Every structure is written in structure tokens, then in C-alpha cells.
mmCIF file as gemmi writes it, N, C-alpha and C atoms, coordinates in Angstrom:
data_model
loop_
_atom_site.group_PDB
_atom_site.id
_atom_site.type_symbol
_atom_site.label_atom_id
_atom_site.label_alt_id
_atom_site.label_comp_id
_atom_site.label_asym_id
_atom_site.label_entity_id
_atom_site.label_seq_id
_atom_site.pdbx_PDB_ins_code
_atom_site.Cartn_x
_atom_site.Cartn_y
_atom_site.Cartn_z
_atom_site.occupancy
_atom_site.B_iso_or_equiv
_atom_site.pdbx_formal_charge
_atom_site.auth_seq_id
_atom_site.auth_asym_id
_atom_site.pdbx_PDB_model_num
ATOM 1 N N . MET Axp A 1 ? 119.926 118.328 106.598 1 0 ? 1 A 1
ATOM 2 C CA . MET Axp A 1 ? 120.178 117.874 105.242 1 0 ? 1 A 1
ATOM 3 C C . MET Axp A 1 ? 120.985 116.584 105.295 1 0 ? 1 A 1
ATOM 4 N N . THR Axp A 2 ? 120.633 115.638 104.461 1 0 ? 2 A 1
ATOM 5 C CA . THR Axp A 2 ? 121.324 114.353 104.406 1 0 ? 2 A 1
ATOM 6 C C . THR Axp A 2 ? 122.62 114.505 103.639 1 0 ? 2 A 1
ATOM 7 N N . GLN Axp A 3 ? 123.678 113.91 104.17 1 0 ? 3 A 1
ATOM 8 C CA . GLN Axp A 3 ? 124.984 113.979 103.536 1 0 ? 3 A 1
ATOM 9 C C . GLN Axp A 3 ? 125.056 113.063 102.314 1 0 ? 3 A 1
ATOM 10 N N . GLU Axp A 4 ? 125.787 113.514 101.301 1 0 ? 4 A 1
ATOM 11 C CA . GLU Axp A 4 ? 125.956 112.726 100.081 1 0 ? 4 A 1
ATOM 12 C C . GLU Axp A 4 ? 127.348 112.12 100.036 1 0 ? 4 A 1
ATOM 13 N N . GLU Axp A 5 ? 127.433 110.884 99.542 1 0 ? 5 A 1
ATOM 14 C CA . GLU Axp A 5 ? 128.7 110.177 99.374 1 0 ? 5 A 1
ATOM 15 C C . GLU Axp A 5 ? 128.915 109.958 97.88 1 0 ? 5 A 1
ATOM 16 N N . VAL Axp A 6 ? 130.026 110.449 97.354 1 0 ? 6 A 1
ATOM 17 C CA . VAL Axp A 6 ? 130.337 110.236 95.941 1 0 ? 6 A 1
ATOM 18 C C . VAL Axp A 6 ? 130.786 108.792 95.774 1 0 ? 6 A 1
ATOM 19 N N . LEU Axp A 7 ? 130.178 108.079 94.824 1 0 ? 7 A 1
ATOM 20 C CA . LEU Axp A 7 ? 130.512 106.685 94.568 1 0 ? 7 A 1
ATOM 21 C C . LEU Axp A 7 ? 131.546 106.612 93.453 1 0 ? 7 A 1
ATOM 22 N N . GLU Axp A 8 ? 132.555 105.808 93.643 1 0 ? 8 A 1
ATOM 23 C CA . GLU Axp A 8 ? 133.639 105.649 92.677 1 0 ? 8 A 1
ATOM 24 C C . GLU Axp A 8 ? 133.272 104.63 91.61 1 0 ? 8 A 1
ATOM 25 N N . GLY Axp A 9 ? 133.972 104.692 90.48 1 0 ? 9 A 1
ATOM 26 C CA . GLY Axp A 9 ? 133.839 103.687 89.437 1 0 ? 9 A 1
ATOM 27 C C . GLY Axp A 9 ? 132.701 103.927 88.474 1 0 ? 9 A 1
ATOM 28 N N . GLY Axp A 10 ? 132.163 105.125 88.404 1 0 ? 10 A 1
ATOM 29 C CA . GLY Axp A 10 ? 131.04 105.409 87.537 1 0 ? 10 A 1
ATOM 30 C C . GLY Axp A 10 ? 131.419 105.866 86.146 1 0 ? 10 A 1
ATOM 31 N N . ASN Axp A 11 ? 132.567 105.425 85.636 1 0 ? 11 A 1
ATOM 32 C CA . ASN Axp A 11 ? 133.045 105.808 84.314 1 0 ? 11 A 1
ATOM 33 C C . ASN Axp A 11 ? 133.123 107.326 84.238 1 0 ? 11 A 1
ATOM 34 N N . MET Axp A 12 ? 132.189 107.981 83.554 1 0 ? 12 A 1
ATOM 35 C CA . MET Axp A 12 ? 132.255 109.432 83.412 1 0 ? 12 A 1
ATOM 36 C C . MET Axp A 12 ? 131.14 110.138 84.177 1 0 ? 12 A 1
ATOM 37 N N . ASN Axp A 13 ? 130.274 109.415 84.833 1 0 ? 13 A 1
ATOM 38 C CA . ASN Axp A 13 ? 129.138 110.005 85.539 1 0 ? 13 A 1
ATOM 39 C C . ASN Axp A 13 ? 129.491 110.366 86.969 1 0 ? 13 A 1
ATOM 40 N N . HIS Axp A 14 ? 128.826 111.378 87.481 1 0 ? 14 A 1
ATOM 41 C CA . HIS Axp A 14 ? 128.937 111.765 88.889 1 0 ? 14 A 1
ATOM 42 C C . HIS Axp A 14 ? 127.769 111.105 89.613 1 0 ? 14 A 1
ATOM 43 N N . ILE Axp A 15 ? 128.057 110.025 90.328 1 0 ? 15 A 1
ATOM 44 C CA . ILE Axp A 15 ? 127.017 109.249 91.012 1 0 ? 15 A 1
ATOM 45 C C . ILE Axp A 15 ? 127.205 109.411 92.51 1 0 ? 15 A 1
ATOM 46 N N . VAL Axp A 16 ? 126.124 109.707 93.218 1 0 ? 16 A 1
ATOM 47 C CA . VAL Axp A 16 ? 126.195 109.904 94.66 1 0 ? 16 A 1
ATOM 48 C C . VAL Axp A 16 ? 125.134 109.064 95.358 1 0 ? 16 A 1
ATOM 49 N N . ARG Axp A 17 ? 125.407 108.761 96.618 1 0 ? 17 A 1
ATOM 50 C CA . ARG Axp A 17 ? 124.424 108.089 97.474 1 0 ? 17 A 1
ATOM 51 C C . ARG Axp A 17 ? 123.98 109.087 98.525 1 0 ? 17 A 1
ATOM 52 N N . ARG Axp A 18 ? 122.671 109.217 98.676 1 0 ? 18 A 1
ATOM 53 C CA . ARG Axp A 18 ? 122.078 110.055 99.711 1 0 ? 18 A 1
ATOM 54 C C . ARG Axp A 18 ? 121.194 109.14 100.538 1 0 ? 18 A 1
ATOM 55 N N . ALA Axp A 19 ? 121.647 108.818 101.742 1 0 ? 19 A 1
ATOM 56 C CA . ALA Axp A 19 ? 120.975 107.838 102.609 1 0 ? 19 A 1
ATOM 57 C C . ALA Axp A 19 ? 120.914 106.504 101.863 1 0 ? 19 A 1
ATOM 58 N N . ASN Axp A 20 ? 119.721 105.971 101.602 1 0 ? 20 A 1
ATOM 59 C CA . ASN Axp A 20 ? 119.573 104.689 100.905 1 0 ? 20 A 1
ATOM 60 C C . ASN Axp A 20 ? 119.236 104.851 99.426 1 0 ? 20 A 1
ATOM 61 N N . THR Axp A 21 ? 119.465 106.048 98.883 1 0 ? 21 A 1
ATOM 62 C CA . THR Axp A 21 ? 119.109 106.335 97.495 1 0 ? 21 A 1
ATOM 63 C C . THR Axp A 21 ? 120.358 106.681 96.701 1 0 ? 21 A 1
ATOM 64 N N . VAL Axp A 22 ? 120.489 106.097 95.506 1 0 ? 22 A 1
ATOM 65 C CA . VAL Axp A 22 ? 121.598 106.419 94.6 1 0 ? 22 A 1
ATOM 66 C C . VAL Axp A 22 ? 121.06 107.361 93.535 1 0 ? 22 A 1
ATOM 67 N N . LEU Axp A 23 ? 121.776 108.469 93.337 1 0 ? 23 A 1
ATOM 68 C CA . LEU Axp A 23 ? 121.386 109.476 92.352 1 0 ? 23 A 1
ATOM 69 C C . LEU Axp A 23 ? 122.41 109.485 91.227 1 0 ? 23 A 1
ATOM 70 N N . ARG Axp A 24 ? 121.906 109.513 90.012 1 0 ? 24 A 1
ATOM 71 C CA . ARG Axp A 24 ? 122.791 109.537 88.844 1 0 ? 24 A 1
ATOM 72 C C . ARG Axp A 24 ? 122.175 110.42 87.775 1 0 ? 24 A 1
ATOM 73 N N . PRO Axp A 25 ? 123.017 110.98 86.892 1 0 ? 25 A 1
ATOM 74 C CA . PRO Axp A 25 ? 122.481 111.803 85.807 1 0 ? 25 A 1
ATOM 75 C C . PRO Axp A 25 ? 121.656 110.96 84.842 1 0 ? 25 A 1
ATOM 76 N N . ILE Axp A 26 ? 120.703 111.606 84.175 1 0 ? 26 A 1
ATOM 77 C CA . ILE Axp A 26 ? 119.91 110.904 83.18 1 0 ? 26 A 1
ATOM 78 C C . ILE Axp A 26 ? 120.515 111.127 81.799 1 0 ? 26 A 1
ATOM 79 N N . GLY Axp A 27 ? 120.21 110.217 80.887 1 0 ? 27 A 1
ATOM 80 C CA . GLY Axp A 27 ? 120.677 110.317 79.511 1 0 ? 27 A 1
ATOM 81 C C . GLY Axp A 27 ? 119.561 109.932 78.566 1 0 ? 27 A 1
ATOM 82 N N . TYR Axp A 28 ? 119.87 109.86 77.293 1 0 ? 28 A 1
ATOM 83 C CA . TYR Axp A 28 ? 118.844 109.53 76.294 1 0 ? 28 A 1
ATOM 84 C C . TYR Axp A 28 ? 118.261 108.137 76.519 1 0 ? 28 A 1
ATOM 85 N N . TRP Axp A 29 ? 119.008 107.261 77.166 1 0 ? 29 A 1
ATOM 86 C CA . TRP Axp A 29 ? 118.587 105.883 77.428 1 0 ? 29 A 1
ATOM 87 C C . TRP Axp A 29 ? 117.724 105.75 78.683 1 0 ? 29 A 1
ATOM 88 N N . SER Axp A 30 ? 117.693 106.761 79.505 1 0 ? 30 A 1
ATOM 89 C CA . SER Axp A 30 ? 117.059 106.668 80.825 1 0 ? 30 A 1
ATOM 90 C C . SER Axp A 30 ? 115.593 106.25 80.79 1 0 ? 30 A 1
ATOM 91 N N . PRO Axp A 31 ? 114.751 106.798 79.894 1 0 ? 31 A 1
ATOM 92 C CA . PRO Axp A 31 ? 113.346 106.346 79.888 1 0 ? 31 A 1
ATOM 93 C C . PRO Axp A 31 ? 113.212 104.84 79.691 1 0 ? 31 A 1
ATOM 94 N N . SER Axp A 32 ? 114.055 104.238 78.866 1 0 ? 32 A 1
ATOM 95 C CA . SER Axp A 32 ? 113.996 102.781 78.651 1 0 ? 32 A 1
ATOM 96 C C . SER Axp A 32 ? 114.399 102.033 79.914 1 0 ? 32 A 1
ATOM 97 N N . VAL Axp A 33 ? 115.421 102.513 80.588 1 0 ? 33 A 1
ATOM 98 C CA . VAL Axp A 33 ? 115.864 101.87 81.836 1 0 ? 33 A 1
ATOM 99 C C . VAL Axp A 33 ? 114.783 102.006 82.898 1 0 ? 33 A 1
ATOM 100 N N . HIS Axp A 34 ? 114.168 103.176 83.007 1 0 ? 34 A 1
ATOM 101 C CA . HIS Axp A 34 ? 113.108 103.395 84.003 1 0 ? 34 A 1
ATOM 102 C C . HIS Axp A 34 ? 111.931 102.464 83.739 1 0 ? 34 A 1
ATOM 103 N N . GLU Axp A 35 ? 111.569 102.313 82.464 1 0 ? 35 A 1
ATOM 104 C CA . GLU Axp A 35 ? 110.47 101.42 82.097 1 0 ? 35 A 1
ATOM 105 C C . GLU Axp A 35 ? 110.796 99.968 82.468 1 0 ? 35 A 1
ATOM 106 N N . LEU Axp A 36 ? 112.01 99.549 82.195 1 0 ? 36 A 1
ATOM 107 C CA . LEU Axp A 36 ? 112.425 98.187 82.545 1 0 ? 36 A 1
ATOM 108 C C . LEU Axp A 36 ? 112.396 97.968 84.057 1 0 ? 36 A 1
ATOM 109 N N . LEU Axp A 37 ? 112.938 98.909 84.823 1 0 ? 37 A 1
ATOM 110 C CA . LEU Axp A 37 ? 112.955 98.767 86.281 1 0 ? 37 A 1
ATOM 111 C C . LEU Axp A 37 ? 111.533 98.725 86.841 1 0 ? 37 A 1
ATOM 112 N N . ASN Axp A 38 ? 110.644 99.565 86.31 1 0 ? 38 A 1
ATOM 113 C CA . ASN Axp A 38 ? 109.247 99.538 86.759 1 0 ? 38 A 1
ATOM 114 C C . ASN Axp A 38 ? 108.579 98.207 86.409 1 0 ? 38 A 1
ATOM 115 N N . HIS Axp A 39 ? 108.855 97.686 85.227 1 0 ? 39 A 1
ATOM 116 C CA . HIS Axp A 39 ? 108.297 96.393 84.822 1 0 ? 39 A 1
ATOM 117 C C . HIS Axp A 39 ? 108.768 95.278 85.759 1 0 ? 39 A 1
ATOM 118 N N . LEU Axp A 40 ? 110.064 95.251 86.045 1 0 ? 40 A 1
ATOM 119 C CA . LEU Axp A 40 ? 110.6 94.221 86.938 1 0 ? 40 A 1
ATOM 120 C C . LEU Axp A 40 ? 109.952 94.293 88.315 1 0 ? 40 A 1
ATOM 121 N N . GLU Axp A 41 ? 109.767 95.505 88.815 1 0 ? 41 A 1
ATOM 122 C CA . GLU Axp A 41 ? 109.132 95.662 90.129 1 0 ? 41 A 1
ATOM 123 C C . GLU Axp A 41 ? 107.693 95.148 90.103 1 0 ? 41 A 1
ATOM 124 N N . LYS Axp A 42 ? 106.941 95.476 89.039 1 0 ? 42 A 1
ATOM 125 C CA . LYS Axp A 42 ? 105.557 95.017 88.923 1 0 ? 42 A 1
ATOM 126 C C . LYS Axp A 42 ? 105.462 93.498 88.839 1 0 ? 42 A 1
ATOM 127 N N . GLN Axp A 43 ? 106.503 92.856 88.309 1 0 ? 43 A 1
ATOM 128 C CA . GLN Axp A 43 ? 106.521 91.397 88.2 1 0 ? 43 A 1
ATOM 129 C C . GLN Axp A 43 ? 106.967 90.727 89.498 1 0 ? 43 A 1
ATOM 130 N N . GLY Axp A 44 ? 107.335 91.532 90.502 1 0 ? 44 A 1
ATOM 131 C CA . GLY Axp A 44 ? 107.747 90.982 91.79 1 0 ? 44 A 1
ATOM 132 C C . GLY Axp A 44 ? 109.225 90.65 91.877 1 0 ? 44 A 1
ATOM 133 N N . PHE Axp A 45 ? 110 91.041 90.881 1 0 ? 45 A 1
ATOM 134 C CA . PHE Axp A 45 ? 111.445 90.784 90.906 1 0 ? 45 A 1
ATOM 135 C C . PHE Axp A 45 ? 112.105 91.803 91.817 1 0 ? 45 A 1
ATOM 136 N N . ASP Axp A 46 ? 112.814 91.315 92.834 1 0 ? 46 A 1
ATOM 137 C CA . ASP Axp A 46 ? 113.427 92.238 93.785 1 0 ? 46 A 1
ATOM 138 C C . ASP Axp A 46 ? 114.952 92.255 93.697 1 0 ? 46 A 1
ATOM 139 N N . GLY Axp A 47 ? 115.51 91.776 92.59 1 0 ? 47 A 1
ATOM 140 C CA . GLY Axp A 47 ? 116.957 91.753 92.42 1 0 ? 47 A 1
ATOM 141 C C . GLY Axp A 47 ? 117.504 92.945 91.657 1 0 ? 47 A 1
ATOM 142 N N . ALA Axp A 48 ? 116.659 93.932 91.38 1 0 ? 48 A 1
ATOM 143 C CA . ALA Axp A 48 ? 117.086 95.129 90.652 1 0 ? 48 A 1
ATOM 144 C C . ALA Axp A 48 ? 116.733 96.353 91.499 1 0 ? 48 A 1
ATOM 145 N N . PRO Axp A 49 ? 117.432 97.458 91.276 1 0 ? 49 A 1
ATOM 146 C CA . PRO Axp A 49 ? 117.072 98.677 92.016 1 0 ? 49 A 1
ATOM 147 C C . PRO Axp A 49 ? 115.69 99.17 91.611 1 0 ? 49 A 1
ATOM 148 N N . ARG Axp A 50 ? 115.041 99.883 92.512 1 0 ? 50 A 1
ATOM 149 C CA . ARG Axp A 50 ? 113.74 100.481 92.203 1 0 ? 50 A 1
ATOM 150 C C . ARG Axp A 50 ? 113.946 101.86 91.613 1 0 ? 50 A 1
ATOM 151 N N . PHE Axp A 51 ? 113.156 102.189 90.599 1 0 ? 51 A 1
ATOM 152 C CA . PHE Axp A 51 ? 113.175 103.532 90.04 1 0 ? 51 A 1
ATOM 153 C C . PHE Axp A 51 ? 112.27 104.393 90.9 1 0 ? 51 A 1
ATOM 154 N N . LEU Axp A 52 ? 112.825 105.43 91.518 1 0 ? 52 A 1
ATOM 155 C CA . LEU Axp A 52 ? 112.064 106.263 92.446 1 0 ? 52 A 1
ATOM 156 C C . LEU Axp A 52 ? 111.597 107.569 91.831 1 0 ? 52 A 1
ATOM 157 N N . GLY Axp A 53 ? 112.178 107.961 90.691 1 0 ? 53 A 1
ATOM 158 C CA . GLY Axp A 53 ? 111.766 109.193 90.049 1 0 ? 53 A 1
ATOM 159 C C . GLY Axp A 53 ? 112.954 110.047 89.659 1 0 ? 53 A 1
ATOM 160 N N . ILE Axp A 54 ? 112.639 111.24 89.207 1 0 ? 54 A 1
ATOM 161 C CA . ILE Axp A 54 ? 113.648 112.193 88.755 1 0 ? 54 A 1
ATOM 162 C C . ILE Axp A 54 ? 113.499 113.453 89.591 1 0 ? 54 A 1
ATOM 163 N N . ASP Axp A 55 ? 114.626 113.975 90.059 1 0 ? 55 A 1
ATOM 164 C CA . ASP Axp A 55 ? 114.588 115.227 90.822 1 0 ? 55 A 1
ATOM 165 C C . ASP Axp A 55 ? 115.441 116.281 90.121 1 0 ? 55 A 1
ATOM 166 N N . ASP Axp A 56 ? 115.516 117.442 90.731 1 0 ? 56 A 1
ATOM 167 C CA . ASP Axp A 56 ? 116.315 118.53 90.157 1 0 ? 56 A 1
ATOM 168 C C . ASP Axp A 56 ? 117.766 118.196 90.276 1 0 ? 56 A 1
């Protein structure tokens, strides 16, 4: 199992890094953020994180 590192400074969210992936809770705004990140990736912009999906 890959070890998780809790990241500091996330205001009220519990954000962790697992290997090269950052995991954060979703909120009502998340679908809009996911759509934006997917759009940026499709346009070839590599200065934003990639949206990889939602897990349990």
C-alpha cells in the first residue's frame, strides 16, 4: 500500500498526497473544476493539474 502524506495549508479540507497524486474532498463546485481541468488538458495546457477521477 502506498503511504499518504497529509498536506498542510488546505484551509478546512483534509488533503493528502499518495505517490504523485493529490486527493481532496469534493464539493458542490467540483464538477465545474473538473470540467475546466479537462478542457485545459484537451487544449494542450500543461500548467494545471490533471483531473484523474473520483474514488471512494
